SEVEXTOR-637343 format. One record per residue (C-alpha): residue number from 0; chain; x, y, z. Coordinates in Angstrom, 2 decimals, m for minus. Layout:
N
{site NUM,A,{X,Y,Z}},
...
This chain:
470
{site 0,A,{107.53,88.51,92.23}},
{site 1,A,{107.29,86.96,95.45}},
{site 2,A,{108.68,89.32,98.37}},
{site 3,A,{108.99,88.70,101.75}},
{site 4,A,{108.21,91.53,104.20}},
{site 5,A,{109.58,89.41,107.36}},
{site 6,A,{111.80,86.56,108.36}},
{site 7,A,{110.39,83.38,107.39}},
{site 8,A,{109.78,81.22,110.49}},
{site 9,A,{108.16,78.16,111.21}},
{site 10,A,{108.25,79.23,115.06}},
{site 11,A,{106.52,82.34,114.81}},
{site 12,A,{106.38,83.07,118.56}},
{site 13,A,{110.34,81.91,118.59}},
{site 14,A,{111.39,85.52,118.80}},
{site 15,A,{109.00,86.99,121.67}},
{site 16,A,{110.69,88.78,124.31}},
{site 17,A,{109.07,87.17,127.41}},
{site 18,A,{108.11,83.97,128.96}},
{site 19,A,{105.78,82.33,126.73}},
{site 20,A,{103.25,82.05,129.08}},
{site 21,A,{102.44,85.56,127.88}},
{site 22,A,{101.64,84.27,124.55}},
{site 23,A,{99.06,81.40,124.78}},
{site 24,A,{96.14,82.99,122.99}},
{site 25,A,{94.11,80.64,123.09}},
{site 26,A,{93.83,81.14,127.07}},
{site 27,A,{91.48,83.65,128.64}},
{site 28,A,{93.34,85.89,131.20}},
{site 29,A,{91.38,85.47,134.28}},
{site 30,A,{90.52,89.25,134.84}},
{site 31,A,{87.34,90.79,136.58}},
{site 32,A,{86.54,92.27,133.45}},
{site 33,A,{86.33,88.59,131.70}},
{site 34,A,{84.28,87.61,134.58}},
{site 35,A,{81.79,90.74,134.05}},
{site 36,A,{82.04,91.21,130.59}},
{site 37,A,{78.47,89.88,130.02}},
{site 38,A,{77.07,86.88,128.15}},
{site 39,A,{77.06,89.02,124.48}},
{site 40,A,{80.58,87.99,122.41}},
{site 41,A,{80.52,89.78,118.82}},
{site 42,A,{80.21,87.09,115.91}},
{site 43,A,{84.04,87.04,115.10}},
{site 44,A,{84.90,83.47,113.44}},
{site 45,A,{88.08,82.48,113.05}},
{site 46,A,{89.26,82.95,109.09}},
{site 47,A,{88.91,79.12,107.34}},
{site 48,A,{88.94,80.11,104.08}},
{site 49,A,{91.49,82.59,102.02}},
{site 50,A,{89.68,85.77,100.82}},
{site 51,A,{90.67,89.30,99.81}},
{site 52,A,{89.84,92.77,100.94}},
{site 53,A,{91.36,96.38,100.87}},
{site 54,A,{92.28,96.55,104.17}},
{site 55,A,{93.19,94.16,106.65}},
{site 56,A,{94.10,94.75,110.16}},
{site 57,A,{96.75,93.10,112.36}},
{site 58,A,{95.37,93.17,116.13}},
{site 59,A,{91.83,93.13,117.18}},
{site 60,A,{92.25,95.42,120.09}},
{site 61,A,{91.32,99.28,120.33}},
{site 62,A,{93.72,100.98,117.52}},
{site 63,A,{92.43,97.94,115.20}},
{site 64,A,{88.74,97.90,115.55}},
{site 65,A,{88.77,101.58,115.56}},
{site 66,A,{90.32,101.91,112.12}},
{site 67,A,{88.03,99.10,111.20}},
{site 68,A,{84.72,100.67,112.65}},
{site 69,A,{85.70,103.96,111.23}},
{site 70,A,{86.81,102.69,107.85}},
{site 71,A,{84.03,100.32,107.30}},
{site 72,A,{81.08,102.58,108.81}},
{site 73,A,{82.54,106.24,107.69}},
{site 74,A,{84.39,105.28,104.59}},
{site 75,A,{82.66,102.29,103.62}},
{site 76,A,{86.20,100.26,103.07}},
{site 77,A,{86.40,96.62,102.68}},
{site 78,A,{88.22,95.71,105.67}},
{site 79,A,{89.01,92.46,107.61}},
{site 80,A,{90.79,92.55,111.88}},
{site 81,A,{93.00,89.18,112.22}},
{site 82,A,{93.46,88.67,115.96}},
{site 83,A,{95.41,85.98,117.26}},
{site 84,A,{93.15,85.39,120.50}},
{site 85,A,{89.63,86.65,121.11}},
{site 86,A,{89.00,90.31,120.61}},
{site 87,A,{90.68,92.42,123.24}},
{site 88,A,{93.10,89.49,124.28}},
{site 89,A,{95.67,91.80,124.63}},
{site 90,A,{96.15,94.93,126.48}},
{site 91,A,{92.70,96.46,125.27}},
{site 92,A,{90.84,93.68,127.83}},
{site 93,A,{93.01,94.18,130.47}},
{site 94,A,{94.34,97.68,131.13}},
{site 95,A,{92.77,99.45,134.33}},
{site 96,A,{89.96,101.56,132.37}},
{site 97,A,{91.33,104.76,132.58}},
{site 98,A,{90.39,106.68,129.75}},
{site 99,A,{92.76,109.91,130.41}},
{site 100,A,{95.15,112.17,129.10}},
{site 101,A,{98.71,110.57,128.38}},
{site 102,A,{100.12,108.75,126.01}},
{site 103,A,{103.22,110.22,126.28}},
{site 104,A,{106.27,109.44,128.54}},
{site 105,A,{108.40,112.09,127.13}},
{site 106,A,{108.47,115.21,130.13}},
{site 107,A,{107.35,118.79,128.93}},
{site 108,A,{110.38,120.39,129.13}},
{site 109,A,{112.08,117.56,126.63}},
{site 110,A,{109.07,117.67,124.06}},
{site 111,A,{108.97,121.05,123.76}},
{site 112,A,{112.20,121.23,123.56}},
{site 113,A,{112.28,119.03,120.61}},
{site 114,A,{108.83,119.86,119.31}},
{site 115,A,{108.32,123.19,119.91}},
{site 116,A,{105.45,124.82,121.87}},
{site 117,A,{102.69,124.60,119.10}},
{site 118,A,{103.33,121.15,118.26}},
{site 119,A,{103.07,119.76,122.10}},
{site 120,A,{99.41,121.91,122.47}},
{site 121,A,{98.55,119.85,119.26}},
{site 122,A,{99.16,116.87,120.86}},
{site 123,A,{97.51,117.16,124.24}},
{site 124,A,{94.82,118.76,122.17}},
{site 125,A,{94.96,115.48,120.64}},
{site 126,A,{94.33,113.63,124.00}},
{site 127,A,{91.35,115.66,125.02}},
{site 128,A,{89.74,114.79,121.53}},
{site 129,A,{90.58,111.06,122.24}},
{site 130,A,{88.87,110.98,125.31}},
{site 131,A,{85.98,113.08,124.18}},
{site 132,A,{86.09,110.20,120.94}},
{site 133,A,{85.71,107.59,123.47}},
{site 134,A,{82.80,108.87,125.32}},
{site 135,A,{80.83,109.86,121.86}},
{site 136,A,{81.35,106.49,120.71}},
{site 137,A,{79.75,104.82,124.03}},
{site 138,A,{76.85,107.37,123.42}},
{site 139,A,{76.50,107.14,119.91}},
{site 140,A,{76.87,103.05,119.45}},
{site 141,A,{74.85,102.53,123.14}},
{site 142,A,{77.77,100.88,124.68}},
{site 143,A,{77.21,99.81,128.33}},
{site 144,A,{80.89,100.68,129.25}},
{site 145,A,{80.14,101.55,132.97}},
{site 146,A,{81.48,104.77,132.79}},
{site 147,A,{82.57,106.61,136.26}},
{site 148,A,{84.52,109.39,137.78}},
{site 149,A,{85.12,112.65,136.16}},
{site 150,A,{88.89,113.27,136.51}},
{site 151,A,{92.29,111.84,137.31}},
{site 152,A,{93.57,112.42,140.11}},
{site 153,A,{97.73,112.40,140.34}},
{site 154,A,{98.59,111.69,144.31}},
{site 155,A,{101.70,113.63,145.87}},
{site 156,A,{103.75,111.58,148.52}},
{site 157,A,{105.54,114.48,149.97}},
{site 158,A,{105.52,118.54,150.34}},
{site 159,A,{107.81,118.46,147.30}},
{site 160,A,{105.88,116.09,145.47}},
{site 161,A,{102.83,118.27,146.01}},
{site 162,A,{104.69,121.62,144.81}},
{site 163,A,{106.08,119.62,141.28}},
{site 164,A,{102.47,118.65,140.59}},
{site 165,A,{101.33,122.09,141.34}},
{site 166,A,{103.72,123.73,139.32}},
{site 167,A,{103.20,121.01,136.28}},
{site 168,A,{99.27,121.70,136.92}},
{site 169,A,{99.98,125.45,136.24}},
{site 170,A,{102.05,124.67,132.79}},
{site 171,A,{99.49,122.16,131.57}},
{site 172,A,{96.81,125.05,132.55}},
{site 173,A,{98.56,128.19,131.07}},
{site 174,A,{100.93,127.10,128.13}},
{site 175,A,{98.66,124.13,126.76}},
{site 176,A,{95.07,125.37,127.65}},
{site 177,A,{94.32,121.91,129.89}},
{site 178,A,{91.77,121.83,132.83}},
{site 179,A,{94.32,121.16,135.35}},
{site 180,A,{93.97,122.31,138.91}},
{site 181,A,{95.83,121.86,142.65}},
{site 182,A,{93.91,120.22,145.47}},
{site 183,A,{95.57,120.92,148.92}},
{site 184,A,{96.12,117.67,151.23}},
{site 185,A,{92.81,118.91,153.72}},
{site 186,A,{90.94,119.59,150.70}},
{site 187,A,{91.68,116.19,149.35}},
{site 188,A,{91.02,114.29,152.61}},
{site 189,A,{87.60,115.90,152.92}},
{site 190,A,{86.46,115.65,149.12}},
{site 191,A,{88.37,112.32,147.82}},
{site 192,A,{90.22,109.82,150.57}},
{site 193,A,{92.55,109.68,152.93}},
{site 194,A,{95.80,107.77,153.25}},
{site 195,A,{99.07,107.82,155.32}},
{site 196,A,{100.79,108.57,152.16}},
{site 197,A,{98.77,111.75,150.26}},
{site 198,A,{100.23,114.76,150.45}},
{site 199,A,{97.16,116.46,147.71}},
{site 200,A,{97.11,116.17,144.49}},
{site 201,A,{96.12,117.59,141.16}},
{site 202,A,{92.94,117.10,139.41}},
{site 203,A,{93.17,116.77,135.41}},
{site 204,A,{89.96,116.44,133.10}},
{site 205,A,{88.53,115.06,130.76}},
{site 206,A,{89.05,111.77,132.35}},
{site 207,A,{86.78,108.91,133.41}},
{site 208,A,{86.82,105.34,134.39}},
{site 209,A,{85.39,102.55,132.12}},
{site 210,A,{85.22,98.87,131.83}},
{site 211,A,{87.68,98.41,129.14}},
{site 212,A,{86.46,94.81,127.76}},
{site 213,A,{82.59,95.84,127.77}},
{site 214,A,{83.79,99.27,125.93}},
{site 215,A,{86.25,97.23,123.27}},
{site 216,A,{83.08,94.53,122.75}},
{site 217,A,{80.68,97.62,121.82}},
{site 218,A,{83.41,99.35,119.37}},
{site 219,A,{83.89,95.68,117.87}},
{site 220,A,{79.92,95.08,117.60}},
{site 221,A,{79.70,98.58,115.86}},
{site 222,A,{82.29,97.92,113.42}},
{site 223,A,{80.70,94.74,112.80}},
{site 224,A,{77.61,96.49,111.73}},
{site 225,A,{79.19,99.18,110.24}},
{site 226,A,{79.99,96.64,107.33}},
{site 227,A,{84.01,95.17,108.69}},
{site 228,A,{84.51,91.31,109.23}},
{site 229,A,{86.41,90.38,112.32}},
{site 230,A,{88.09,87.26,112.78}},
{site 231,A,{89.58,86.12,116.40}},
{site 232,A,{91.56,83.05,116.67}},
{site 233,A,{93.57,83.82,113.58}},
{site 234,A,{97.07,84.31,114.46}},
{site 235,A,{98.89,85.62,111.46}},
{site 236,A,{102.02,83.40,111.14}},
{site 237,A,{103.33,84.72,107.77}},
{site 238,A,{103.14,87.62,105.36}},
{site 239,A,{104.19,87.76,101.94}},
{site 240,A,{103.74,90.18,99.61}},
{site 241,A,{103.19,89.50,95.72}},
{site 242,A,{103.29,92.52,93.25}},
{site 243,A,{100.71,95.02,95.09}},
{site 244,A,{98.90,92.82,97.43}},
{site 245,A,{99.98,91.47,100.75}},
{site 246,A,{99.28,87.96,101.87}},
{site 247,A,{98.61,87.45,105.47}},
{site 248,A,{98.41,83.43,106.37}},
{site 249,A,{96.57,82.39,109.31}},
{site 250,A,{96.13,78.74,110.18}},
{site 251,A,{92.81,78.81,108.51}},
{site 252,A,{93.18,80.36,105.48}},
{site 253,A,{95.17,83.77,103.78}},
{site 254,A,{93.78,87.69,103.44}},
{site 255,A,{95.27,88.93,100.00}},
{site 256,A,{94.89,93.13,100.61}},
{site 257,A,{95.79,95.95,99.00}},
{site 258,A,{96.90,97.91,102.43}},
{site 259,A,{97.68,96.50,105.81}},
{site 260,A,{97.65,97.98,109.36}},
{site 261,A,{100.12,96.55,112.05}},
{site 262,A,{97.48,97.37,115.38}},
{site 263,A,{99.03,94.99,117.77}},
{site 264,A,{100.95,97.07,120.58}},
{site 265,A,{102.63,95.50,123.21}},
{site 266,A,{101.66,91.89,121.75}},
{site 267,A,{103.39,93.38,118.33}},
{site 268,A,{104.65,90.23,116.15}},
{site 269,A,{107.77,91.63,115.55}},
{site 270,A,{108.82,88.92,113.31}},
{site 271,A,{106.07,89.43,110.46}},
{site 272,A,{108.06,92.18,108.90}},
{site 273,A,{111.49,93.19,109.35}},
{site 274,A,{110.45,97.03,109.94}},
{site 275,A,{108.90,96.31,112.86}},
{site 276,A,{111.78,94.51,114.55}},
{site 277,A,{113.20,96.30,117.83}},
{site 278,A,{110.59,99.19,117.61}},
{site 279,A,{108.26,98.46,120.55}},
{site 280,A,{109.39,97.81,124.06}},
{site 281,A,{106.77,95.74,125.84}},
{site 282,A,{106.52,96.15,129.65}},
{site 283,A,{104.51,94.16,131.80}},
{site 284,A,{101.49,95.81,133.92}},
{site 285,A,{100.03,93.97,136.56}},
{site 286,A,{96.69,94.52,138.26}},
{site 287,A,{95.67,93.13,141.49}},
{site 288,A,{91.66,93.66,142.83}},
{site 289,A,{89.59,92.67,145.80}},
{site 290,A,{86.20,91.67,146.71}},
{site 291,A,{83.19,94.45,147.15}},
{site 292,A,{84.54,96.66,150.08}},
{site 293,A,{81.65,97.57,152.43}},
{site 294,A,{80.80,101.07,153.38}},
{site 295,A,{82.40,100.49,156.48}},
{site 296,A,{85.73,99.93,154.90}},
{site 297,A,{85.42,102.70,152.55}},
{site 298,A,{84.63,105.05,155.13}},
{site 299,A,{87.35,103.94,156.99}},
{site 300,A,{89.67,105.74,154.64}},
{site 301,A,{87.20,108.19,154.06}},
{site 302,A,{86.68,107.34,150.24}},
{site 303,A,{84.42,109.60,148.27}},
{site 304,A,{85.68,108.96,144.63}},
{site 305,A,{85.42,106.77,141.36}},
{site 306,A,{87.88,108.88,139.68}},
{site 307,A,{90.97,106.86,138.27}},
{site 308,A,{94.34,107.91,140.14}},
{site 309,A,{97.74,107.48,140.26}},
{site 310,A,{100.76,107.75,142.44}},
{site 311,A,{103.30,110.47,141.51}},
{site 312,A,{106.62,108.61,141.40}},
{site 313,A,{108.80,106.87,139.16}},
{site 314,A,{107.24,104.05,139.39}},
{site 315,A,{103.83,104.59,139.58}},
{site 316,A,{100.92,102.88,141.02}},
{site 317,A,{97.23,103.26,139.64}},
{site 318,A,{94.10,102.90,141.05}},
{site 319,A,{90.44,102.97,141.06}},
{site 320,A,{87.03,101.72,142.78}},
{site 321,A,{85.00,100.20,140.43}},
{site 322,A,{81.14,100.24,140.40}},
{site 323,A,{80.48,97.46,142.00}},
{site 324,A,{82.61,98.61,144.81}},
{site 325,A,{85.64,96.61,144.39}},
{site 326,A,{89.15,97.99,144.20}},
{site 327,A,{91.81,97.94,141.35}},
{site 328,A,{95.27,98.15,142.04}},
{site 329,A,{97.99,98.28,139.53}},
{site 330,A,{101.78,98.69,138.74}},
{site 331,A,{104.86,97.45,136.65}},
{site 332,A,{105.11,93.60,136.48}},
{site 333,A,{108.19,91.24,136.62}},
{site 334,A,{110.54,91.68,134.42}},
{site 335,A,{110.37,88.15,132.45}},
{site 336,A,{106.85,86.98,133.00}},
{site 337,A,{107.78,83.96,134.55}},
{site 338,A,{105.28,82.17,136.95}},
{site 339,A,{107.41,82.66,140.26}},
{site 340,A,{108.46,86.25,139.16}},
{site 341,A,{104.78,86.96,138.47}},
{site 342,A,{103.35,85.52,142.04}},
{site 343,A,{105.84,87.48,143.88}},
{site 344,A,{105.03,90.54,141.89}},
{site 345,A,{101.52,90.35,142.87}},
{site 346,A,{102.20,89.45,146.38}},
{site 347,A,{104.31,92.84,146.07}},
{site 348,A,{101.49,94.55,144.68}},
{site 349,A,{98.99,93.21,147.26}},
{site 350,A,{101.23,94.50,150.11}},
{site 351,A,{101.51,98.14,148.65}},
{site 352,A,{97.77,98.38,148.25}},
{site 353,A,{97.75,97.44,152.00}},
{site 354,A,{100.35,99.95,153.00}},
{site 355,A,{98.74,102.93,151.72}},
{site 356,A,{95.41,102.07,152.81}},
{site 357,A,{95.98,100.38,156.20}},
{site 358,A,{92.16,99.90,157.06}},
{site 359,A,{91.76,97.22,153.95}},
{site 360,A,{94.52,94.71,155.25}},
{site 361,A,{92.32,92.11,155.83}},
{site 362,A,{90.73,92.49,152.67}},
{site 363,A,{91.00,89.29,149.81}},
{site 364,A,{92.25,89.74,146.26}},
{site 365,A,{89.74,87.83,144.29}},
{site 366,A,{91.56,88.53,140.82}},
{site 367,A,{94.91,88.98,139.45}},
{site 368,A,{96.37,89.96,136.19}},
{site 369,A,{98.97,91.19,133.54}},
{site 370,A,{99.56,91.94,130.19}},
{site 371,A,{101.91,94.18,128.12}},
{site 372,A,{102.05,97.84,127.82}},
{site 373,A,{104.32,99.21,124.78}},
{site 374,A,{106.97,102.11,124.78}},
{site 375,A,{108.82,103.73,122.10}},
{site 376,A,{112.60,104.79,121.79}},
{site 377,A,{111.22,108.10,121.75}},
{site 378,A,{108.78,108.10,124.27}},
{site 379,A,{105.34,108.94,122.30}},
{site 380,A,{103.14,107.00,120.17}},
{site 381,A,{104.31,105.67,116.72}},
{site 382,A,{101.58,106.54,114.11}},
{site 383,A,{102.19,106.57,110.60}},
{site 384,A,{102.82,104.11,107.40}},
{site 385,A,{106.00,102.81,106.04}},
{site 386,A,{108.75,104.73,104.07}},
{site 387,A,{109.60,101.88,101.83}},
{site 388,A,{106.22,100.80,101.32}},
{site 389,A,{103.17,103.17,101.74}},
{site 390,A,{100.62,100.44,101.77}},
{site 391,A,{101.74,99.83,104.93}},
{site 392,A,{100.03,101.62,108.14}},
{site 393,A,{100.94,101.31,111.86}},
{site 394,A,{99.86,102.78,115.23}},
{site 395,A,{101.44,101.48,118.52}},
{site 396,A,{103.13,102.92,121.65}},
{site 397,A,{100.41,104.19,123.71}},
{site 398,A,{102.90,104.03,127.39}},
{site 399,A,{100.04,102.69,129.16}},
{site 400,A,{97.49,105.04,128.22}},
{site 401,A,{95.82,102.77,125.22}},
{site 402,A,{92.13,103.67,125.57}},
{site 403,A,{91.78,107.17,123.95}},
{site 404,A,{95.00,107.28,122.51}},
{site 405,A,{94.31,103.81,120.60}},
{site 406,A,{90.94,104.32,119.61}},
{site 407,A,{92.02,108.35,118.74}},
{site 408,A,{94.47,106.45,116.59}},
{site 409,A,{92.69,104.05,114.50}},
{site 410,A,{90.13,106.96,113.71}},
{site 411,A,{92.73,108.86,112.16}},
{site 412,A,{94.55,105.89,110.54}},
{site 413,A,{91.42,105.26,109.11}},
{site 414,A,{90.52,108.93,107.72}},
{site 415,A,{94.40,109.03,106.44}},
{site 416,A,{93.88,105.55,104.41}},
{site 417,A,{90.46,106.32,103.01}},
{site 418,A,{91.49,109.95,101.72}},
{site 419,A,{91.95,110.88,98.23}},
{site 420,A,{94.99,112.53,98.75}},
{site 421,A,{96.64,109.55,101.26}},
{site 422,A,{99.97,110.41,100.05}},
{site 423,A,{101.01,112.97,103.29}},
{site 424,A,{100.45,113.19,106.59}},
{site 425,A,{97.06,114.72,108.03}},
{site 426,A,{97.49,118.09,109.68}},
{site 427,A,{95.17,116.39,112.36}},
{site 428,A,{97.97,113.69,113.53}},
{site 429,A,{100.49,115.96,115.75}},
{site 430,A,{104.33,115.75,114.68}},
{site 431,A,{104.81,114.42,118.55}},
{site 432,A,{103.86,110.94,117.29}},
{site 433,A,{104.09,111.11,113.19}},
{site 434,A,{106.31,108.06,111.78}},
{site 435,A,{108.39,105.23,113.13}},
{site 436,A,{109.86,105.27,116.26}},
{site 437,A,{113.88,104.51,116.12}},
{site 438,A,{114.94,101.09,117.03}},
{site 439,A,{116.39,99.96,120.22}},
{site 440,A,{119.81,99.19,120.16}},
{site 441,A,{120.44,95.35,120.08}},
{site 442,A,{116.89,94.78,120.27}},
{site 443,A,{117.13,91.03,121.45}},
{site 444,A,{118.67,92.76,124.45}},
{site 445,A,{115.42,95.13,125.34}},
{site 446,A,{114.44,93.35,128.37}},
{site 447,A,{118.48,93.91,129.84}},
{site 448,A,{117.98,97.55,129.07}},
{site 449,A,{114.37,97.68,130.59}},
{site 450,A,{115.55,96.07,133.83}},
{site 451,A,{118.62,98.56,134.38}},
{site 452,A,{115.94,101.45,134.12}},
{site 453,A,{113.32,99.81,136.24}},
{site 454,A,{116.26,99.47,138.80}},
{site 455,A,{117.20,103.27,138.24}},
{site 456,A,{113.62,104.00,138.87}},
{site 457,A,{113.40,101.93,142.10}},
{site 458,A,{116.50,103.46,143.55}},
{site 459,A,{115.47,106.92,142.92}},
{site 460,A,{111.75,106.29,144.25}},
{site 461,A,{113.34,104.35,147.43}},
{site 462,A,{115.31,107.70,147.74}},
{site 463,A,{112.50,110.04,147.68}},
{site 464,A,{110.99,107.75,150.24}},
{site 465,A,{113.30,108.20,152.66}},
{site 466,A,{113.95,112.30,152.17}},
{site 467,A,{109.82,112.40,152.37}},
{site 468,A,{109.83,109.92,155.59}},
{site 469,A,{106.24,108.77,153.74}},
């Protein structure tokens, strides 16, 4: 009997939320990562024939490749990855290169109220494990990921902001056991950098910066060496089920698989399967990168760190000095992804960078790009399998913190899929992330909900700025 998990459509991209320019899978996003990823691409030919495997994975980013790597190398499972663009085409190859703790936008108080202290502590322990996993993969597989920095710096923008951060750091340290400490404004200026709008910070470990696309290609190469089959430029255009086998069709062929992993995150093709419709909230994140800064320019702002950093605002900015002395600065993108809106947003990011570090006002921008991060309605990652079809697994919703969270999720999914028990959720997966997040109401109207929410957050930030005088 033929069953269709998803909605039939001759235009599989018709249901995408954003401007069509964000879904050009044959185009390369002009990032500094693409320009510096090295000459060696992983062998990942497009699917050109019908075939079968034990596990088929939709998405060639961190989640999909980590799942494939661990299934193939450690569990000897026959696995194939299907990626619509090139490997790392999505957020895995476009992000800011923060391998840091996070993954959830649910505040500590709400998380503890909803899940309990032990469950929240388990979640943050898994975040630390995720960072350690990435660093171990880099070492074990000899990946040239250009690791830099040894902590994340969350920057206060006022005296009150610093007091709030200090209290948060104490909670993280005493209640959750995290390596978090406060740094005064004066100490921060002497040890890290100076800015008219920094009022101290907290330091969170473990965290590193890295080259996200180099890490991804190294992970892909390791998955290939372990026995996984990787197919780039193989967009899944239909997904049906015949008996106990899934049929994933691309332009070049069909993969027949016993199990499927949906690992597409912000660029998830929801239309392929009704169970995924309305689950993710993709949000545009944009980045600008300067030319390499001179030693005099760095000295003008007392810059002395490669640590990844963020501003402690509702609508945060994230930034880091790269190993080649370019400066990366990111933040929320335009709400539709249109060309005009995107250019305006890049200009706004550039203006904000120059406001924070006035000495760099004349430094030109050499790269600018954008991509989609993924939120969920419950504001935590969503990792699990479908209740009505236990042969379908998923991992998504990393809230802009996918380097470690997605890599960790892939390992956990692989262990789950390969386990002889395999029927219940493994104890290693925290309660905070288990299962499918609820649908957003009126899924087709998600962008309107997002725009309203962003407007509220911008207003709150402006009020804070006026109150603090920063």
